[in-house]
C-alpha positions in Angstrom: 131.9 76.8 91.7 129.8 75.5 88.8 127.4 72.5 88.9 129.6 70.7 86.5 132.5 70.8 89.1 130.3 69.8 91.9 129.0 66.7 90.1 132.4 65.8 88.9 133.7 66.0 92.4 131.0 63.5 93.6 131.8 61.0 90.8 135.6 61.3 91.2 135.4 60.8 94.9 133.4 57.6 94.4 136.0 56.3 91.9 138.9 57.0 94.2 137.7 54.4 96.8 138.3 51.6 94.3 135.7 51.7 91.6 137.0 51.9 88.1 133.9 51.8 85.9 130.2 51.2 85.8 129.3 53.9 88.4 125.6 54.8 88.4 124.4 58.2 89.7 120.8 59.2 90.5 119.1 62.2 92.2 116.7 61.9 95.1 113.9 63.8 93.2 113.9 63.4 89.4 111.7 66.5 89.1 114.7 68.7 90.3 116.8 67.9 87.2 118.6 65.3 85.1 122.1 64.4 83.9 122.9 65.5 80.3 124.9 62.7 78.8 127.0 63.5 75.7 126.6 61.1 72.7 130.3 61.3 72.0 133.2 60.8 74.5 135.3 63.7 73.2 134.6 65.8 76.3 135.5 63.1 78.7 138.4 63.9 81.1 141.8 62.5 80.4 141.9 60.7 83.8 140.4 57.2 83.3 139.5 57.1 87.0 137.2 60.1 86.7 133.8 60.3 85.0 132.3 63.7 84.4 128.7 64.6 83.5 126.7 67.8 83.2 123.7 68.2 85.5 120.7 70.4 84.5 118.4 71.9 87.1 114.8 72.1 86.1 113.2 72.9 89.5 114.7 74.7 92.5 115.2 72.9 95.8 116.7 73.7 99.2 118.9 70.7 98.8 119.8 68.1 96.1 120.9 64.6 97.1 122.9 62.5 94.7 123.3 58.7 95.1 126.4 57.0 93.5 126.5 53.2 93.5 128.3 50.3 91.9 127.5 46.8 93.0 127.7 46.6 96.8 129.3 50.0 97.1 127.3 53.2 97.3 127.5 56.7 98.8 125.4 59.9 99.0 126.3 63.6 98.5 124.0 66.5 99.4 124.3 69.9 97.7 122.5 72.7 99.5 120.6 75.5 97.8 123.1 78.1 99.0 125.8 76.3 96.9 124.0 77.4 93.8 124.9 81.1 94.4 127.3 81.3 91.5 124.7 80.1 89.1 122.0 82.4 90.5 124.3 85.4 90.1 125.1 84.4 86.5 121.4 84.2 85.7 120.8 87.6 87.1 123.6 89.1 85.2 122.1 87.7 82.0 118.8 89.5 82.7 116.8 86.7 84.3 114.5 88.4 86.8 113.5 85.2 88.6 114.7 85.8 92.2 112.9 83.0 94.0 114.6 80.5 96.3 113.6 77.7 98.6 113.5 78.4 102.4 112.5 75.6 104.8 110.8 73.8 101.9 108.8 76.9 101.0 109.1 78.5 97.6 109.9 82.2 98.2 109.7 85.0 95.7 109.5 88.8 95.5 107.5 90.9 93.1 107.5 94.6 92.3 104.2 96.3 92.9 105.1 99.9 92.2 105.3 100.5 88.5 107.1 103.8 88.9 108.7 105.8 91.7 109.5 109.5 91.6 110.2 112.3 94.1 106.4 113.0 94.1 105.5 109.4 94.6 108.5 107.9 96.5 106.8 104.8 97.9 108.3 101.5 96.7 106.0 98.5 97.3 107.3 94.9 97.1 105.2 91.8 97.5 106.9 88.8 99.2 105.2 85.5 98.3 105.6 82.1 100.0 104.0 78.9 99.0 104.7 75.1 99.4 106.9 73.7 96.7 105.1 72.3 93.7 105.7 69.2 91.6 105.4 70.3 88.0 104.1 66.9 87.0 101.5 66.6 89.8 98.3 68.5 90.5 98.9 68.4 94.2 101.2 70.6 96.2 103.7 69.1 98.5 102.6 69.3 102.1 104.8 71.4 104.4 104.7 72.0 108.1 106.1 75.5 107.5 102.9 76.5 105.7 101.0 77.0 108.9 103.9 79.1 110.5 104.5 82.8 110.4 107.2 84.2 108.1 108.9 87.6 108.3 109.6 89.3 105.0 112.6 91.8 105.0 113.2 94.5 102.4 116.5 96.4 102.1 117.2 99.4 99.9 120.8 100.5 99.9 122.7 103.4 98.3 126.3 104.3 98.7 125.9 105.9 102.1 123.0 104.2 103.9 120.5 101.4 104.0 116.8 101.6 104.5 114.8 98.5 105.7 111.2 97.4 106.2 109.5 94.3 107.3 106.1 92.7 106.6 104.5 89.5 108.0 103.2 86.5 106.2 100.7 85.2 108.7 99.5 81.6 109.3 97.8 80.1 106.2 98.7 83.3 104.2 100.8 83.4 101.2 101.8 87.0 100.7 102.6 90.3 102.4 103.4 93.8 101.2 106.5 95.7 102.4 106.7 99.4 101.6 109.6 101.8 101.8 109.4 105.6 101.1 112.7 106.7 99.6 114.1 109.8 101.4 114.2 113.2 99.5 117.9 113.4 100.0 118.4 110.3 97.9 116.8 111.9 94.8 119.7 113.4 92.9 121.2 112.9 89.5 122.3 109.4 88.7 122.0 108.1 92.3 121.7 104.3 92.2 120.1 102.1 94.8 119.9 98.3 95.1 116.8 96.5 96.4 117.2 93.2 98.3 114.9 90.9 100.2 115.1 88.0 102.6 112.9 86.0 104.9 113.0 84.5 108.4 110.7 82.4 110.5 108.9 83.9 113.5 110.8 81.8 116.0 114.1 83.3 114.7 112.9 86.9 114.8 110.2 87.4 117.4 110.0 91.2 116.7 109.1 91.0 113.0 105.4 91.7 113.7 106.1 95.0 115.5 109.1 96.2 113.5 109.0 99.4 111.4 111.1 101.2 108.8 114.6 101.9 109.9 117.6 103.6 108.3 121.3 103.1 109.2 124.6 104.3 107.9 126.8 101.8 106.1 129.6 102.8 108.5 127.7 101.1 111.4 129.0 97.5 112.2 127.0 94.8 110.5 124.9 92.7 112.8 124.7 88.9 112.4 121.5 88.3 110.4 119.1 85.5 111.3 117.5 85.6 107.9 117.9 83.8 104.6 120.7 85.1 102.3 119.7 88.4 100.7 118.5 88.2 97.1 118.8 91.1 94.7 115.4 92.2 93.3 116.4 95.2 91.1 118.6 98.2 90.8 117.1 101.7 90.3 118.7 105.0 89.2 117.1 107.8 91.2 116.9 111.2 89.5 114.7 114.3 89.6 114.0 115.0 86.0 111.6 117.8 86.6 108.8 118.2 84.0 108.8 115.6 81.2 106.7 115.7 78.1 105.7 113.5 75.2 105.8 115.6 72.0 102.9 115.0 69.6 103.4 116.6 66.2 100.9 117.9 63.7 101.8 119.4 60.3 103.0 122.7 61.9 102.1 122.4 65.6 104.0 120.7 68.5 101.9 119.6 71.5 103.8 118.9 74.7 101.8 116.4 76.7 103.1 115.9 80.3 104.0 112.3 81.2 103.8 112.6 85.0 100.9 111.3 87.1 98.2 113.7 88.3 95.9 113.3 91.3 92.2 114.3 91.2 91.6 118.1 91.4 95.0 118.7 89.9 95.3 121.5 87.3 98.0 121.1 84.7 99.1 122.8 81.5 99.8 121.5 78.0 102.1 123.8 76.0 101.4 124.4 72.3 104.3 125.5 70.1 104.9 126.4 66.4 107.6 124.6 64.3 110.7 126.5 63.4 110.6 128.3 60.0 106.8 127.9 59.8 104.9 130.6 57.8 101.6 129.9 59.6 100.0 133.0 61.1 96.5 131.8 61.8 95.2 128.4 63.0 92.3 126.9 65.0 93.0 124.1 67.5 90.2 122.0 68.9 90.3 119.8 72.0 87.9 117.1 73.1 88.6 115.4 76.5 87.0 112.4 78.4 87.7 109.8 81.1 88.1 112.2 84.1 89.4 115.4 82.4 87.8 118.8 81.9 89.1 121.9 80.1 89.4 125.0 82.3 91.0 127.5 79.8 94.0 128.5 77.8 96.5 131.3 78.1 98.8 132.9 75.5 102.5 133.5 76.0 103.1 136.8 77.7 104.7 139.5 75.6 104.5 137.2 72.5 103.4 138.1 69.0 100.4 135.7 69.2 96.9 136.4 70.5 94.2 133.8 71.2 90.4 133.5 71.4 89.1 130.7 73.7 85.7 129.0 73.4 84.7 126.1 75.9 81.3 124.4 76.0 79.2 124.3 79.2 80.3 120.7 80.2 84.0 121.7 79.7 84.6 118.7 77.5 85.1 120.5 74.2 87.1 123.6 73.6 88.7 125.5 70.7 91.4 128.1 70.5 91.9 130.4 67.6 95.5 131.7 67.5 96.6 134.5 65.2 99.5 136.9 64.9 98.6 140.3 66.5 100.6 142.5 64.1 101.2 140.7 60.8 103.1 143.7 59.3 106.0 143.4 61.8 105.9 139.7 62.3 108.9 137.7 61.1 109.3 134.0 60.6 111.3 132.5 63.4 114.1 130.1 62.9 113.4 128.6 66.4 110.4 126.9 67.9 107.9 129.4 69.2 105.8 129.3 72.3 102.2 130.2 71.4 99.8 129.3 74.3 99.1 126.6 76.9 95.9 124.6 77.4 94.8 124.4 81.0 93.1 121.1 82.1 91.9 119.6 85.4 91.5 116.1 86.7 87.9 115.6 88.0 87.3 114.6 91.6 84.4 112.3 91.0 85.8 110.5 87.9 85.4 106.8 87.2 88.1 104.3 88.0 90.3 105.0 85.0 94.1 105.1 85.0 94.3 107.5 82.0 92.5 110.5 80.6 92.0 110.8 76.9 92.4 113.9 74.7 91.7 114.2 71.0 93.3 117.2 69.2 92.6 118.6 65.7 94.1 121.6 64.0 92.9 123.8 61.1 95.3 126.1 59.2 94.6 129.1 57.1 95.7 129.0 53.5 98.0 132.0 52.8 96.7 132.8 49.4 92.9 132.2 49.8 92.6 133.1 53.5 90.5 130.0 54.2 91.0 127.2 56.8 91.9 123.7 55.9 92.5 120.6 58.0 95.8 118.8 57.7 95.9 115.0 57.0 97.7 114.4 60.3 95.3 116.7 62.2 93.6 114.1 64.5 96.0 113.4 67.4 95.2 111.3 70.4 97.0 111.8 73.7 96.7 110.2 77.2 97.1 111.7 80.6 98.2 109.5 83.5 95.8 109.8 86.4 96.3 108.5 89.9 93.3 107.7 92.0 93.1 108.3 95.8 93.1 104.5 96.2 95.7 103.1 93.8 95.5 99.3 93.1 97.9 97.1 91.2 97.4 93.7 89.7 100.4 91.4 90.5 100.6 88.0 88.9 102.8 85.4 90.6 104.5 82.5 88.8 107.6 80.9 90.2 109.4 80.4 87.0 110.7 82.7 84.2 112.3 79.9 82.0 110.6 76.6 81.3 112.1 73.5 79.6 109.4 71.7 77.7 109.9 68.0 78.5 106.3 67.2 77.8 107.1 67.1 74.1 109.3 64.0 74.9 107.4 62.4 77.8 103.8 63.3 77.0 103.4 64.1 80.8 101.7 67.5 81.4 103.9 70.1 83.1 101.9 72.4 85.5 103.2 75.7 87.0 100.9 77.4 89.6 99.7 80.9 88.9 98.4 83.3 91.5 97.0 86.8 90.8 96.8 89.4 93.6 95.2 92.8 93.7 97.4 95.0 95.9 96.1 98.3 97.4 98.0 101.5 98.3 97.7 100.8 102.0 99.4 97.4 101.6 96.5 95.0 101.4 96.8 92.0 99.1 93.7 90.1 97.9 93.8 86.9 95.9 91.7 87.5 92.7 92.9 84.5 90.7 89.4 83.1 90.1 88.0 86.5 89.3 90.6 87.1 86.5 90.5 86.5 82.8 93.7 85.1 81.3 95.0 84.0 77.9 98.2 83.1 76.2 99.2 85.2 73.3 100.8 82.1 71.7 99.1 78.9 72.7 101.4 76.8 70.5 104.2 77.7 72.9 102.5 78.0 76.4 99.0 77.5 77.6 97.1 78.9 80.6 94.2 77.3 82.5 90.7 78.7 82.0 90.4 79.6 85.7 93.9 81.2 85.7 95.2 78.9 88.4 98.1 77.6 86.5 100.1 77.7 83.2 101.0 74.4 81.6 102.7 72.5 78.8 101.0 69.3 77.5 103.3 68.2 74.7 101.2 69.6 71.8 103.4 72.7 71.6 105.2 73.3 68.3 107.9 75.7 69.1 109.7 77.6 71.8 110.2 81.3 72.4 112.4 83.8 74.2 109.4 85.9 75.2 105.9 84.4 75.3 103.3 86.6 77.0 100.4 85.7 79.3 97.8 88.5 79.7 95.8 88.8 82.9 92.8 91.1 83.4 90.7 91.8 86.5 88.2 94.6 86.3 90.0 97.5 84.6 93.5 96.3 85.8 95.8 94.5 83.4 99.1 92.7 84.0 101.5 90.7 81.8 103.7 87.7 82.4 106.7 87.1 80.2 108.4 83.7 80.0 111.0 81.9 78.0 110.2 78.4 76.8 112.9 76.0 75.7 112.2 72.9 73.5 114.3 69.9 72.4 116.1 70.2 69.1 114.8 68.1 66.3 115.6 65.6 64.9 116.1 64.0 68.3 119.2 61.8 68.6 118.7 58.8 70.9 121.6 56.7 72.3 121.0 53.4 74.0 123.4 52.0 76.5 122.2 48.4 75.5 122.9 47.7 71.9 120.8 44.5 72.0 117.8 44.5 69.6 114.7 45.3 71.6 111.1 45.7 70.8 109.5 49.2 71.1 105.8 49.2 70.6 103.3 52.1 70.6 105.5 54.6 68.9 103.6 57.0 66.7 104.5 56.9 63.0 103.4 59.8 60.8 101.4 58.5 57.9 102.4 59.7 54.4 99.6 60.7 52.0 99.4 58.5 48.9 101.0 55.4 50.4 99.0 52.2 50.7 97.8 50.6 53.9 100.2 47.8 53.3 103.2 50.1 53.1 102.1 51.9 56.3 101.8 48.6 58.1 105.3 47.7 56.9 106.6 51.0 58.3 105.0 50.2 61.6 106.7 46.9 61.8 110.0 48.5 61.0 109.6 51.0 63.8 108.6 48.2 66.2 112.0 46.4 65.6 114.2 49.4 64.8 116.3 48.8 67.9 
């Protein structure tokens, strides 16, 4: 059922009791939305006893109350938040990742902490956030009695055969908790899809939430009646075990296979080096310089291959070179396939600094066939990065309750404020509010702005355009996170339709001055605007 049908039902029901025209409809909280009235009547229903209008939701609520009245007659109709399920599903299908909802006057949302899961790192972390509802045109949060109560956050991960669940607790005067689920090894196979849902319940509904642990059940088991809010889909994930994956970096004749997986401290890994097909190169020197938690431990040539190598590594193990040459040039033939030559061996340092990536700089020198001298190719300097996982992995998680914003400040001049919270989430499930220790800025301030203390994003009416993807960048220490929003603006020129056609005085409207016109003419323009209606 769409909002259009719900609103039409309300108006039609009011007309049936004896009202034929002049019905006025209002909403209990104007911040929750507004009626979009068409300028022309071509979309009006054929039935003269029915009036139909479109309602636009600008702020989520657990219930919306409409008031219809005409003279001494009036009536009320309440639409609960659960009735908006059809619209929420539509938004998710269109790619809107805003999964928040209102529960007992609290704004609930879920945020993905784990950037990547794999068979090696199967833990999936979800942060569930609860805060009092916020008036976008006010600097003060609405007071709520639920804010001092305990909430239980529920996470469900379901595949075709079973469902895994976990619970976390949002304690009194807290706003977030972290729920973690480790995906079983049996779930990791080719093209296995899982869906992740979440829900909440209050502590008086589920007294065991504080002591609950992970549980798994088969989907053939009978469903128990849940005492939680309706489940909301967070994301769908395809689980697969791809094995070793590489990013191929290419020089003039050399291919470097840089692994993309994440390595822990003290891990030794290899980087294969190969020769392009149909290459006539028989001698080259490859140099390697590493930093940010990496050291070079050696290099090994392909066994039983035609190539031989000489390895030279400095004392600090930060710079190394490999001279590769064909062992027997008289019997060597150019290969029509890519050749394996050797593999660099590197290690992640144990006492490295807090860096998420190690850096490698490659350079290659080739021997000229005719002059037997080395030369450096123009594409020789290649930079690669290695993903490193520290023993204590932290993630920066920004929390904003909207993903799409309608800029009404351009019409009203009233500042629209949307709270922003930034949390540092640790591997063990702790969440710390670092909002005031974070630096934030908007990539496009003519679309969306952010407060200097990172506590909110806002629109003040000075914006010039909208965007399908405006980015807010947040940085705390060496952690960085991004917020992506869609901002809608009114179309210009703006058509205004007045229900009263009587000439009225409108003062204080801004009139753009035109360069070259006299003050007298500008004054005349001002008077025309004052009496334009």
